[in-house]
N, C-alpha and C positions, 0 to 999 in steps of 0.2 A: 664314810671313812674320813677321819679328821686329818690324816697325813702327818701325824706326829711320829717322829722316830722314837723307838724305845728299845732298850736292852734289858733283858731280865734273865735271872738265873732260876726263876721259878717256872717249871714246865706247866703249871696250872694257869699261868697268864696267857690268855688267848686273844686279848684285845689290847690295842695300843693306848687306850685311854678309857676312863669311866664312860665318856660319851659313846664311844664305839661299843663298849660292853652293854650299855643300855639299849642301843639299837639292835644288837644281836639278841638280847633277851626278849625284846618286843617281838621280833620275827618269830622266835621259838614259841613264845606265849600264844601268838595269833594262830600258829599251826596247831598247837596242842588244844586250843579252844575248839577247833574244828575237827578234832580227833584225827588229824592228819599224821602220816609218818614223818618223823623228824630225824634228820641226820645233821651233823655239824656242817655249816656253810660258812666259808671264809670269804668275806667280801673282797679283800685284796686278790685272792686266788681267782675268783670269778671274773674280776675286772681284767686281770692279766690274761686269763684264758680267752676272754672275748676281745682281747687286744684293744681295750678302751674304745670300742665301737658299739653304739647302740644296736642291739640285735633286732629292734623293731623298725627303725628308719634307716639303718646302716650308715649313719653319720657319726663322726667322732664325738665323744662326750667331753665336757670341760672338766679336766682333772682338778682344777683349782677352785671349783665352785661347790657349794653345799646347798642342800634343799633349804628353801623353796626356789632356788634359781632354776629356770626351765631346762638348762643344759646340764644340771648336776647329775652325777651318776647315782643310780639306784638299782636295787635288785628287783627283778620282775619274775614272778612265777609264771612259767610257760603255760601250765594248766593251773589256773587260779585255785587258791585254797578253797574259795567259796564254791568251786565246782568239783571238789574232790581231789585236787592236786596235792602233792607232797612237798615238804620243805627239805630238799636234798639237792646237792650240786647238779644232778642230772635234770632237775626241773626248774632251775633258776638261770637267769641270763641278765646281762647288763642292759640297762635302758636309761634314756634320759628321764628326768623327773617328769617332764611334760608328756612324753610319749607314754610313760607308765600311767600317768593320770588319765590320759585319754582312753587307754585300753581298759583301765579299771578291772572289773572281774569278767569282762567280755573277751571277745576275740579281736585281734588286731586287723584292721583293714588298711593296707598301704594307701598313701595318697593317690588320688586319681582312679581308684578302683571302686566300683559300686559295692555296697554292703550286701551280703547274701541274705 
Protein backbone atom coordinates (compact mmCIF):
# COMPACT_ATOMS: atom_id res chain seq x y z
CA UNK A 1 0.00 0.00 0.00
CA UNK A 2 1.51 3.31 -1.05
CA UNK A 3 -0.41 5.47 1.43
CA UNK A 4 -1.39 8.07 -1.17
CA UNK A 5 -4.68 9.78 -0.44
CA UNK A 6 -7.10 9.82 -3.33
CA UNK A 7 -10.55 11.08 -4.14
CA UNK A 8 -12.49 9.72 -7.07
CA UNK A 9 -15.96 9.95 -8.52
CA UNK A 10 -15.37 6.77 -10.50
CA UNK A 11 -16.72 3.72 -8.63
CA UNK A 12 -14.48 1.49 -10.79
CA UNK A 13 -11.35 2.93 -9.13
CA UNK A 14 -10.40 0.38 -6.47
CA UNK A 15 -6.79 1.35 -5.91
CA UNK A 16 -5.16 4.52 -4.73
CA UNK A 17 -2.43 4.47 -7.36
CA UNK A 18 -1.18 2.56 -10.37
CA UNK A 19 1.43 0.91 -8.10
CA UNK A 20 -1.28 -0.44 -5.77
CA UNK A 21 -3.31 -1.53 -8.78
CA UNK A 22 -0.36 -3.53 -10.12
CA UNK A 23 0.13 -5.23 -6.72
CA UNK A 24 -3.55 -6.20 -6.57
CA UNK A 25 -3.44 -7.49 -10.15
CA UNK A 26 -0.33 -9.56 -9.35
CA UNK A 27 -2.05 -11.17 -6.34
CA UNK A 28 -5.10 -12.01 -8.43
CA UNK A 29 -2.98 -13.35 -11.33
CA UNK A 30 -1.00 -15.65 -9.00
CA UNK A 31 -4.22 -17.06 -7.58
CA UNK A 32 -5.76 -17.62 -11.01
CA UNK A 33 -2.60 -19.35 -12.26
CA UNK A 34 -3.08 -21.88 -9.46
CA UNK A 35 -6.78 -22.15 -10.30
CA UNK A 36 -7.65 -20.88 -6.83
CA UNK A 37 -10.92 -19.21 -5.90
CA UNK A 38 -10.47 -15.45 -6.20
CA UNK A 39 -12.51 -12.78 -4.42
CA UNK A 40 -11.72 -9.07 -4.07
CA UNK A 41 -9.16 -8.44 -1.31
CA UNK A 42 -8.59 -4.89 -0.10
CA UNK A 43 -5.17 -4.44 1.47
CA UNK A 44 -6.25 -1.41 3.55
CA UNK A 45 -9.25 -3.32 4.90
CA UNK A 46 -7.11 -6.34 5.82
CA UNK A 47 -4.55 -4.09 7.52
CA UNK A 48 -7.24 -2.34 9.56
CA UNK A 49 -9.02 -5.61 10.36
CA UNK A 50 -5.77 -7.03 11.75
CA UNK A 51 -5.08 -3.76 13.61
CA UNK A 52 -1.70 -3.26 11.93
CA UNK A 53 -0.30 -6.27 13.82
CA UNK A 54 1.59 -9.11 12.14
CA UNK A 55 -0.60 -12.18 12.53
CA UNK A 56 2.46 -14.44 12.50
CA UNK A 57 4.67 -12.91 15.20
CA UNK A 58 2.04 -10.64 16.84
CA UNK A 59 4.31 -7.57 16.65
CA UNK A 60 3.19 -4.24 15.09
CA UNK A 61 4.15 -3.63 11.48
CA UNK A 62 5.87 -0.45 10.28
CA UNK A 63 3.08 1.46 8.54
CA UNK A 64 5.52 3.81 6.82
CA UNK A 65 7.78 1.14 5.31
CA UNK A 66 7.52 -0.59 1.94
CA UNK A 67 8.82 -3.92 0.69
CA UNK A 68 11.70 -4.96 0.83
CA UNK A 69 11.99 -3.45 4.33
CA UNK A 70 11.68 -6.39 6.80
CA UNK A 71 8.98 -4.66 8.87
CA UNK A 72 6.85 -3.60 5.87
CA UNK A 73 3.22 -4.78 5.77
CA UNK A 74 2.32 -7.59 3.35
CA UNK A 75 -0.61 -9.86 2.68
CA UNK A 76 -0.04 -13.48 3.75
CA UNK A 77 -2.24 -16.35 2.60
CA UNK A 78 -3.08 -18.41 5.70
CA UNK A 79 -3.41 -21.54 3.55
CA UNK A 80 -0.84 -20.82 0.82
CA UNK A 81 -1.99 -20.73 -2.80
CA UNK A 82 0.64 -23.39 -3.51
CA UNK A 83 -1.18 -25.71 -1.11
CA UNK A 84 -4.68 -25.14 -2.44
CA UNK A 85 -5.59 -21.97 -0.56
CA UNK A 86 -7.92 -19.30 -1.87
CA UNK A 87 -7.42 -15.61 -2.50
CA UNK A 88 -10.23 -14.14 -0.40
CA UNK A 89 -10.46 -12.02 2.75
CA UNK A 90 -11.04 -15.06 4.99
CA UNK A 91 -7.73 -16.62 3.88
CA UNK A 92 -5.45 -13.58 4.07
CA UNK A 93 -3.82 -11.83 6.99
CA UNK A 94 -1.36 -9.05 7.66
CA UNK A 95 2.27 -10.08 8.07
CA UNK A 96 5.68 -8.43 8.15
CA UNK A 97 7.57 -8.85 4.89
CA UNK A 98 10.25 -10.77 6.82
CA UNK A 99 7.79 -13.10 8.58
CA UNK A 100 5.96 -13.75 5.31
CA UNK A 101 9.26 -14.52 3.57
CA UNK A 102 10.25 -17.02 6.27
CA UNK A 103 6.84 -18.71 6.15
CA UNK A 104 6.96 -18.93 2.33
CA UNK A 105 4.49 -21.65 1.27
CA UNK A 106 4.95 -23.68 4.44
CA UNK A 107 3.55 -23.45 7.92
CA UNK A 108 4.52 -20.81 10.45
CA UNK A 109 6.54 -22.01 13.44
CA UNK A 110 6.68 -19.38 16.20
CA UNK A 111 10.09 -18.54 17.67
CA UNK A 112 11.31 -20.96 20.30
CA UNK A 113 9.05 -23.81 19.22
CA UNK A 114 10.37 -26.89 17.45
CA UNK A 115 9.22 -27.57 13.90
CA UNK A 116 6.78 -30.46 13.57
